[in-house]
C-alpha positions, 0 to 999 in steps of 0.5 A, spaced: 500 500 500 502 506 498 503 512 503 499 517 499 493 511 500 495 510 507 494 518 509 488 518 505 485 512 509 487 516 515 484 522 513 477 518 512 478 515 518 478 522 522 472 525 517 468 519 519 470 518 526 467 513 531 470 512 538 468 504 538 471 503 531 477 507 531 482 502 533 479 497 528 479 502 522 486 504 524 489 497 522 485 497 516 487 504 514 494 501 514 492 495 510 491 489 515 486 485 512 478 486 514 478 478 516 484 479 521 481 485 524 474 482 524 477 476 528 480 481 533 474 485 534 471 478 536 476 477 541 480 471 537 486 475 536 486 479 542 491 477 547 489 481 553 484 478 558 482 485 561 476 489 559 478 495 554 484 493 552 486 490 545 493 486 545 494 484 537 501 480 537 506 483 533 502 489 532 499 494 537 497 494 544 491 499 545 487 502 550 482 508 552 485 512 558 484 518 562 487 525 559 492 526 565 494 518 565 496 518 558 503 519 558 505 515 565 500 509 562 504 508 556 511 508 559 508 503 564 505 498 559 511 498 555 515 495 561 509 490 563 512 482 561 505 480 559 505 486 553 513 485 552 512 477 551 507 479 545 512 483 541 507 489 539 510 494 535 506 500 538 503 502 544 497 507 543 493 510 548 488 515 547 482 519 550 479 520 543 482 528 543 489 526 544 493 520 542 499 518 545 503 512 542 510 509 543 514 505 537 516 499 542 522 497 537 525 504 536 523 507 542 520 513 539 514 517 542 508 521 539 504 525 543 499 529 538 491 531 538 487 526 535 485 530 529 492 531 527 493 524 526 493 524 518 500 529 519 503 523 523 501 517 519 508 515 517 509 514 525 505 507 524 508 505 517 511 499 520 504 496 521 504 496 513 510 493 512 514 499 511 520 500 516 522 506 518 529 508 517 532 509 524 537 515 522 542 517 527 538 523 530 543 528 534 537 530 538 534 523 540 536 524 547 533 531 548 526 528 545 527 522 550 528 526 556 523 531 554 518 526 554 520 523 561 519 530 564 512 530 561 511 524 564 513 526 571 509 533 570 503 529 569 504 525 575 505 531 579 499 535 577 495 529 578 498 528 585 497 535 587 491 537 584 489 542 590 496 545 590 497 547 582 491 550 580 493 557 579 498 561 574 502 562 580 503 555 583 504 552 576 510 557 575 513 555 582 512 547 579 516 550 573 522 553 577 522 546 581 522 542 574 528 547 572 532 545 579 531 538 577 534 539 570 540 542 573 541 536 578 540 531 573 545 535 568 550 536 574 551 529 576 553 527 569 557 533 567 562 533 573 559 540 576 557 535 582 564 532 584 561 525 584 557 522 578 550 520 579 550 523 586 543 526 586 540 520 583 544 515 588 542 519 594 535 520 592 534 513 592 538 511 598 534 517 602 527 516 600 522 511 601 520 507 595 512 509 596 515 516 595 511 520 601 518 523 603 521 525 597 519 532 597 522 533 604 529 530 601 528 535 595 526 541 600 532 539 604 537 538 598 535 545 594 536 549 601 543 546 601 545 548 594 543 555 596 547 554 603 555 556 604 555 554 611 553 546 611 556 544 618 550 543 621 547 538 615 547 531 615 553 528 611 549 526 605 547 533 604 554 536 605 557 532 599 553 536 595 556 543 593 554 550 594 551 553 587 552 560 586 547 564 582 539 565 583 536 558 581 535 555 588 535 562 591 527 562 592 524 558 597 519 553 593 516 547 597 517 541 592 510 537 590 508 531 594 510 525 590 507 518 590 511 511 588 510 513 580 512 520 581 519 517 585 520 512 580 519 516 574 524 521 577 529 515 578 528 513 571 530 520 569 536 520 573 538 513 569 538 517 562 545 520 560 545 527 561 551 528 557 548 526 551 542 532 552 543 539 550 543 544 555 541 549 551 534 546 550 532 546 557 528 552 557 524 550 551 524 543 554 520 545 560 516 550 556 513 544 552 512 540 558 508 545 561 504 548 555 499 543 552 499 545 545 507 545 545 506 537 547 506 535 540 513 531 538 516 533 545 523 535 544 522 537 537 519 544 539 525 548 539 530 550 533 536 545 533 543 548 535 545 546 528 539 550 525 541 556 529 548 556 527 546 556 520 542 562 521 547 566 525 554 564 521 552 568 515 548 574 519 554 576 523 559 570 525 562 569 519 564 576 518 567 577 525 571 570 524 574 573 518 576 579 521 579 575 526 583 571 521 585 578 518 587 581 525 595 580 525 597 585 531 595 586 538 591 593 537 587 590 531 585 584 536 583 589 541 579 593 537 575 587 534 574 585 542 571 592 543 567 592 536 564 585 539 562 588 546 558 594 542 554 589 538 546 588 540 543 581 539 535 581 539 530 576 538 523 578 537 520 572 538 525 569 543 521 563 546 525 560 552 532 563 549 535 558 545 537 563 539 540 568 544 544 562 549 547 559 543 549 566 540 552 568 547 556 562 547 559 562 540 561 570 541 564 568 547 568 562 544 570 567 539 572 572 544 576 566 547 580 565 541 582 572 540 585 573 547 589 566 546 591 570 539 593 576 544 597 571 549 601 568 543 603 575 540 604 578 547 608 572 550 604 572 556 597 573 559 593 578 556 591 584 560 584 583 559 582 579 564 575 579 564 570 578 558 568 584 555 561 581 553 555 583 557 549 579 558 546 586 557 548 586 549 542 580 549 535 582 548 528 578 547 521 579 546 516 573 548 509 573 550 509 567 554 510 568 561 514 562 563 518 562 556 520 569 558 522 567 565 526 561 562 530 566 557 
């Protein structure tokens, strides 16, 4: 069956939508024979004994689920032995407004509005025998981390319905998630001295049911904002003081349960060295804003694409000037020129463009200082960066994205 035909079949399915027939119409749309689908409907091919579930060997696992449980449920079902044993290619959960799916072979995730399914028909092409080419994707780790963070967010909202019910309280939860991101990244990139110190300490000093996890996190975040730690228990003294404002504001951690703690530990098992810190702001923005959930981790402009923009815009010209500068006065003049440039993004989101621009400009400044050192034969007299954060400007309408930027 041609892909154009499948896409048209999916569009027809949406145009003539039936909740009762959805999963069966979906299989037919991808070329599964009507005879097989009829037997599945009768129960002959359904290997699940639980009401409301469909488990079709080597094809799909399907279940209708509550909206706030879609992401967490699909992560759990992907690990259940009774499911794994039947080797379904896809797990699909829906509330008939939102659809969440997981390719259990490739580990890829889909989170969309159901009406958008025709635009994502290619995700399920393996059902039609057309294998997806699993090309190397440099942001696969970013997407997996985003998806897992979204799952944690959903569980915490479900567990704390009376706490996170206002714009201000949701903002506090956003800051809390930002702190978690820092800890995960810090323990895998030697910001913290001990590898996996955050995840290991969390696992060792909290109960499995998650009921004291919020107490541990409150104590830890207080410690990260405290220089004098003589009065603290040894397991907290192992962490270093974190300069800056990330842990400065007193925000109580949300209440955890078994599922939330388990998801938190699973986040710690990811290799955060492979995850691009430039997208942390955008990651949380997509996690907490429902309309940004579609294809988590792909919502931001990649580093590569930003470089394609800023190189011809100004970076190539500055590097050309750097190559031509052969004297110390010329190099100092170039630093002075860079220090007067203003960078502006009129729709900055969580600040990806500005962050990467800042990093690239600082890298160029370091190269210039190294060249001055070579010419002078000793350390340059410019000891501090001439590039200031006040050179970078952005406009963003969304409050949380603005705060992250």
